[in-house]
VOMARMAR-312356 format. One record per residue (C-alpha): residue number from 1; residue in one letter; x, y, z. Coordinates in Angstrom, 1 decimal, m for minus. Example, Ala and Ser with C-alpha at 12.3 -4.5 7.8 and 13.67 -1.06 7.14 Angstrom:
<pt k="1" r="A" xx="12.3" yy="m4.5" zz="7.8"/>
<pt k="2" r="S" xx="13.7" yy="m1.1" zz="7.1"/>
! end
This chain:
<pt k="1" r="X" xx="m16.9" yy="m6.9" zz="m191.9"/>
<pt k="2" r="X" xx="m16.9" yy="m10.5" zz="m193.0"/>
<pt k="3" r="X" xx="m16.5" yy="m13.2" zz="m190.3"/>
<pt k="4" r="X" xx="m14.1" yy="m16.1" zz="m191.0"/>
<pt k="5" r="X" xx="m14.6" yy="m19.4" zz="m189.3"/>
<pt k="6" r="X" xx="m12.2" yy="m22.4" zz="m189.5"/>
<pt k="7" r="X" xx="m14.4" yy="m25.5" zz="m189.5"/>
<pt k="8" r="X" xx="m11.8" yy="m28.1" zz="m190.4"/>
<pt k="9" r="X" xx="m8.1" yy="m28.5" zz="m190.9"/>
<pt k="10" r="X" xx="m5.9" yy="m30.3" zz="m193.4"/>
<pt k="11" r="X" xx="m2.2" yy="m31.0" zz="m193.4"/>
<pt k="12" r="X" xx="m0.2" yy="m29.7" zz="m196.4"/>
<pt k="13" r="X" xx="2.5" yy="m31.9" zz="m197.9"/>
<pt k="14" r="X" xx="5.9" yy="m31.4" zz="m196.5"/>
<pt k="15" r="X" xx="9.1" yy="m32.9" zz="m197.9"/>
<pt k="16" r="X" xx="12.8" yy="m32.5" zz="m197.9"/>
<pt k="17" r="X" xx="14.5" yy="m30.2" zz="m200.3"/>
<pt k="18" r="X" xx="16.3" yy="m33.1" zz="m202.2"/>
<pt k="19" r="X" xx="13.2" yy="m35.3" zz="m202.8"/>
<pt k="20" r="X" xx="10.5" yy="m35.6" zz="m205.3"/>
<pt k="21" r="X" xx="8.4" yy="m32.7" zz="m204.1"/>
<pt k="22" r="X" xx="11.3" yy="m30.2" zz="m204.1"/>
<pt k="23" r="X" xx="10.5" yy="m29.2" zz="m207.7"/>
<pt k="24" r="X" xx="7.0" yy="m28.0" zz="m206.7"/>
<pt k="25" r="X" xx="6.4" yy="m24.5" zz="m205.5"/>
<pt k="26" r="X" xx="4.7" yy="m24.0" zz="m202.1"/>
<pt k="27" r="X" xx="1.5" yy="m22.5" zz="m203.7"/>
<pt k="28" r="X" xx="1.2" yy="m25.7" zz="m205.9"/>
<pt k="29" r="X" xx="1.4" yy="m27.9" zz="m202.8"/>
<pt k="30" r="X" xx="m1.2" yy="m25.7" zz="m201.1"/>
<pt k="31" r="X" xx="m3.5" yy="m25.9" zz="m204.1"/>
<pt k="32" r="X" xx="m3.6" yy="m29.7" zz="m203.8"/>
<pt k="33" r="X" xx="m4.5" yy="m29.4" zz="m200.1"/>
<pt k="34" r="X" xx="m7.2" yy="m26.8" zz="m200.7"/>
<pt k="35" r="X" xx="m8.8" yy="m28.9" zz="m203.5"/>
<pt k="36" r="X" xx="m8.8" yy="m31.9" zz="m201.2"/>
<pt k="37" r="X" xx="m10.4" yy="m30.1" zz="m198.4"/>
<pt k="38" r="X" xx="m13.1" yy="m28.7" zz="m200.7"/>
<pt k="39" r="X" xx="m13.8" yy="m32.1" zz="m202.2"/>
<pt k="40" r="X" xx="m14.0" yy="m33.7" zz="m198.7"/>
<pt k="41" r="X" xx="m16.3" yy="m30.9" zz="m197.5"/>
<pt k="42" r="X" xx="m18.7" yy="m31.3" zz="m200.5"/>
! end
């Protein structure tokens, strides 16, 4: 079994349905957050 450890956290973008981020799918917003965390972690 593989052990998973959360070593850091990041907030994902959250926005109202009628604003600029409403056209993006949830997985697209998550992709931005994941890339940012990986870049930050080096």
